[in-house]
DRENPA-3360 file (N, C-alpha, C; in nm, 2 decimals, always signed):
BEGIN
1 = MALDGLYT = +6.35/+2.02/-4.24/+6.23/+2.02/-4.33/+6.22/+1.89/-4.39 ~ +6.09/+1.86/-4.42/+6.06/+1.73/-4.47/+6.04/+1.73/-4.62 ~ +6.06/+1.84/-4.68/+6.03/+1.84/-4.83/+6.16/+1.80/-4.91 ~ +6.13/+1.74/-5.02/+6.24/+1.70/-5.11/+6.22/+1.77/-5.25 ~ +6.33/+1.78/-5.32/+6.32/+1.84/-5.45/+6.32/+1.99/-5.44 ~ +6.26/+2.06/-5.54/+6.26/+2.21/-5.54/+6.16/+2.26/-5.44 ~ +6.20/+2.37/-5.38/+6.12/+2.44/-5.28/+6.04/+2.55/-5.36 ~ +5.91/+2.55/-5.34/+5.82/+2.65/-5.40/+5.77/+2.74/-5.29;
9 = KENVFAEF = +5.72/+2.85/-5.32/+5.66/+2.95/-5.23/+5.55/+2.88/-5.15 ~ +5.46/+2.80/-5.23/+5.35/+2.74/-5.17/+5.39/+2.63/-5.06 ~ +5.50/+2.55/-5.10/+5.54/+2.45/-5.01/+5.60/+2.51/-4.88 ~ +5.68/+2.61/-4.89/+5.74/+2.68/-4.78/+5.63/+2.74/-4.69 ~ +5.53/+2.81/-4.75/+5.43/+2.87/-4.68/+5.34/+2.76/-4.60 ~ +5.32/+2.65/-4.67/+5.24/+2.54/-4.61/+5.31/+2.49/-4.48 ~ +5.44/+2.47/-4.50/+5.52/+2.42/-4.38/+5.52/+2.52/-4.27 ~ +5.54/+2.65/-4.30/+5.54/+2.75/-4.21/+5.41/+2.77/-4.13;
17 = KKLKSNSQ = +5.30/+2.75/-4.20/+5.17/+2.77/-4.15/+5.14/+2.66/-4.04 ~ +5.20/+2.54/-4.05/+5.18/+2.43/-3.96/+5.24/+2.46/-3.82 ~ +5.34/+2.55/-3.82/+5.41/+2.58/-3.69/+5.33/+2.66/-3.60 ~ +5.33/+2.63/-3.47/+5.25/+2.70/-3.38/+5.32/+2.82/-3.30 ~ +5.44/+2.80/-3.26/+5.51/+2.90/-3.18/+5.60/+2.98/-3.26 ~ +5.63/+3.10/-3.21/+5.72/+3.19/-3.27/+5.86/+3.13/-3.28 ~ +5.90/+3.06/-3.17/+6.04/+3.00/-3.17/+6.05/+2.89/-3.28 ~ +5.94/+2.81/-3.30/+5.94/+2.71/-3.41/+5.95/+2.78/-3.54;
25 = KAKFLRET = +5.88/+2.89/-3.56/+5.89/+2.96/-3.69/+6.03/+3.02/-3.71 ~ +6.09/+3.07/-3.61/+6.22/+3.13/-3.62/+6.32/+3.01/-3.66 ~ +6.30/+2.90/-3.59/+6.39/+2.78/-3.62/+6.37/+2.74/-3.76 ~ +6.25/+2.73/-3.81/+6.22/+2.69/-3.95/+6.29/+2.78/-4.04 ~ +6.28/+2.91/-4.02/+6.34/+3.01/-4.11/+6.49/+3.00/-4.11 ~ +6.55/+2.97/-3.99/+6.70/+2.96/-3.98/+6.74/+2.83/-4.06 ~ +6.67/+2.72/-4.05/+6.70/+2.60/-4.12/+6.68/+2.62/-4.27 ~ +6.58/+2.69/-4.31/+6.55/+2.71/-4.45/+6.66/+2.80/-4.51;
33 = KELKQQHP = +6.70/+2.90/-4.43/+6.81/+2.99/-4.48/+6.94/+2.91/-4.50 ~ +6.97/+2.83/-4.40/+7.09/+2.75/-4.41/+7.09/+2.66/-4.53 ~ +6.97/+2.60/-4.55/+6.96/+2.51/-4.67/+6.97/+2.59/-4.80 ~ +6.92/+2.71/-4.80/+6.94/+2.79/-4.92/+7.08/+2.82/-4.95 ~ +7.16/+2.85/-4.84/+7.30/+2.88/-4.85/+7.38/+2.76/-4.90 ~ +7.34/+2.64/-4.85/+7.41/+2.52/-4.89/+7.37/+2.46/-5.02 ~ +7.24/+2.48/-5.06/+7.19/+2.42/-5.18/+7.10/+2.52/-5.25 ~ +7.16/+2.63/-5.31/+7.08/+2.73/-5.37/+6.99/+2.68/-5.49;
41 = QLFRNLKI = +7.04/+2.57/-5.55/+6.97/+2.52/-5.67/+6.83/+2.47/-5.63 ~ +6.81/+2.43/-5.50/+6.67/+2.39/-5.46/+6.57/+2.51/-5.45 ~ +6.63/+2.63/-5.44/+6.54/+2.74/-5.42/+6.54/+2.84/-5.54 ~ +6.57/+2.79/-5.66/+6.58/+2.87/-5.77/+6.44/+2.93/-5.81 ~ +6.33/+2.87/-5.77/+6.20/+2.93/-5.80/+6.15/+3.01/-5.68 ~ +6.22/+3.03/-5.58/+6.18/+3.10/-5.46/+6.26/+3.23/-5.45 ~ +6.20/+3.34/-5.47/+6.27/+3.47/-5.47/+6.28/+3.53/-5.33 ~ +6.37/+3.49/-5.25/+6.39/+3.55/-5.12/+6.54/+3.55/-5.09;
49 = SLKQFDNL = +6.59/+3.66/-5.04/+6.73/+3.68/-5.02/+6.77/+3.64/-4.88 ~ +6.89/+3.62/-4.86/+6.94/+3.58/-4.72/+6.91/+3.70/-4.62 ~ +6.92/+3.82/-4.67/+6.89/+3.94/-4.59/+6.75/+3.93/-4.54 ~ +6.66/+3.90/-4.64/+6.52/+3.89/-4.60/+6.49/+3.78/-4.50 ~ +6.56/+3.66/-4.51/+6.56/+3.56/-4.41/+6.60/+3.61/-4.28 ~ +6.71/+3.69/-4.27/+6.76/+3.75/-4.15/+6.65/+3.84/-4.09 ~ +6.59/+3.92/-4.17/+6.48/+4.01/-4.12/+6.37/+3.93/-4.06 ~ +6.32/+3.83/-4.13/+6.21/+3.75/-4.08/+6.25/+3.67/-3.95;
57 = IREWENLK = +6.37/+3.62/-3.95/+6.41/+3.55/-3.83/+6.41/+3.65/-3.71 ~ +6.46/+3.77/-3.73/+6.47/+3.86/-3.62/+6.33/+3.90/-3.57 ~ +6.24/+3.92/-3.66/+6.10/+3.95/-3.62/+6.03/+3.83/-3.55 ~ +6.05/+3.71/-3.60/+5.98/+3.60/-3.53/+6.04/+3.56/-3.40 ~ +6.16/+3.61/-3.38/+6.22/+3.58/-3.24/+6.17/+3.68/-3.14 ~ +6.11/+3.79/-3.18/+6.05/+3.89/-3.09/+5.93/+3.83/-3.02 ~ +5.90/+3.88/-2.90/+5.79/+3.84/-2.83/+5.66/+3.87/-2.90 ~ +5.65/+3.99/-2.97/+5.54/+4.03/-3.05/+5.59/+4.06/-3.19;
65 = PFARMLKE = +5.59/+3.96/-3.28/+5.65/+3.98/-3.41/+5.58/+4.09/-3.49 ~ +5.66/+4.17/-3.56/+5.61/+4.28/-3.64/+5.54/+4.39/-3.57 ~ +5.54/+4.39/-3.43/+5.48/+4.50/-3.36/+5.54/+4.64/-3.39 ~ +5.67/+4.64/-3.39/+5.73/+4.77/-3.42/+5.69/+4.82/-3.56 ~ +5.69/+4.73/-3.66/+5.66/+4.77/-3.79/+5.51/+4.82/-3.80 ~ +5.42/+4.75/-3.74/+5.28/+4.78/-3.74/+5.26/+4.92/-3.67 ~ +5.33/+4.94/-3.56/+5.32/+5.07/-3.49/+5.37/+5.18/-3.58 ~ +5.48/+5.16/-3.65/+5.54/+5.26/-3.74/+5.44/+5.30/-3.85;
73 = IADREERE = +5.37/+5.19/-3.91/+5.27/+5.21/-4.01/+5.15/+5.29/-3.96 ~ +5.10/+5.26/-3.84/+4.99/+5.33/-3.78/+5.03/+5.47/-3.75 ~ +5.15/+5.50/-3.70/+5.19/+5.63/-3.67/+5.20/+5.72/-3.80 ~ +5.25/+5.66/-3.90/+5.27/+5.72/-4.03/+5.13/+5.76/-4.09 ~ +5.03/+5.66/-4.08/+4.90/+5.69/-4.13/+4.83/+5.80/-4.05 ~ +4.85/+5.80/-3.92/+4.80/+5.90/-3.84/+4.85/+6.04/-3.87 ~ +4.98/+6.05/-3.90/+5.04/+6.18/-3.94/+4.99/+6.22/-4.07 ~ +4.97/+6.13/-4.17/+4.92/+6.16/-4.30/+4.78/+6.21/-4.29;
81 = LKLEKAKR = +4.70/+6.15/-4.20/+4.56/+6.19/-4.18/+4.55/+6.33/-4.12 ~ +4.63/+6.36/-4.02/+4.64/+6.49/-3.96/+4.68/+6.59/-4.07 ~ +4.78/+6.56/-4.15/+4.82/+6.65/-4.25/+4.71/+6.68/-4.36 ~ +4.64/+6.58/-4.39/+4.53/+6.59/-4.49/+4.42/+6.67/-4.43 ~ +4.39/+6.66/-4.30/+4.28/+6.74/-4.24/+4.33/+6.88/-4.23 ~ +4.46/+6.91/-4.20/+4.51/+7.04/-4.20/+4.50/+7.11/-4.33 ~ +4.52/+7.04/-4.44/+4.52/+7.09/-4.57/+4.37/+7.13/-4.61 ~ +4.28/+7.04/-4.57/+4.14/+7.07/-4.60/+4.08/+7.18/-4.51;
89 = GD = +4.14/+7.20/-4.40/+4.09/+7.30/-4.30/+3.99/+7.25/-4.21 ~ +3.99/+7.12/-4.18/+3.89/+7.06/-4.09/+3.92/+7.10/-3.95;
% end
């Protein structure tokens, strides 16, 4: 990472947005996580845990990031809609 000083949400998001491929994004997240472990004082204004970094890395390493999560949300919304229709008697 090319940033110096404190890391802010805006700076990290801007760097992340510049990356094109999922592998680049996963690599950036791994490097940022490592840096947070080694120098936590640089990230005192950034509220993200190491577990959250792990989750993001795992998702961005997938062929289709967040596909499983989006499918689970769609399935849940569909079930809720069916339940709502059943309650109304449609």
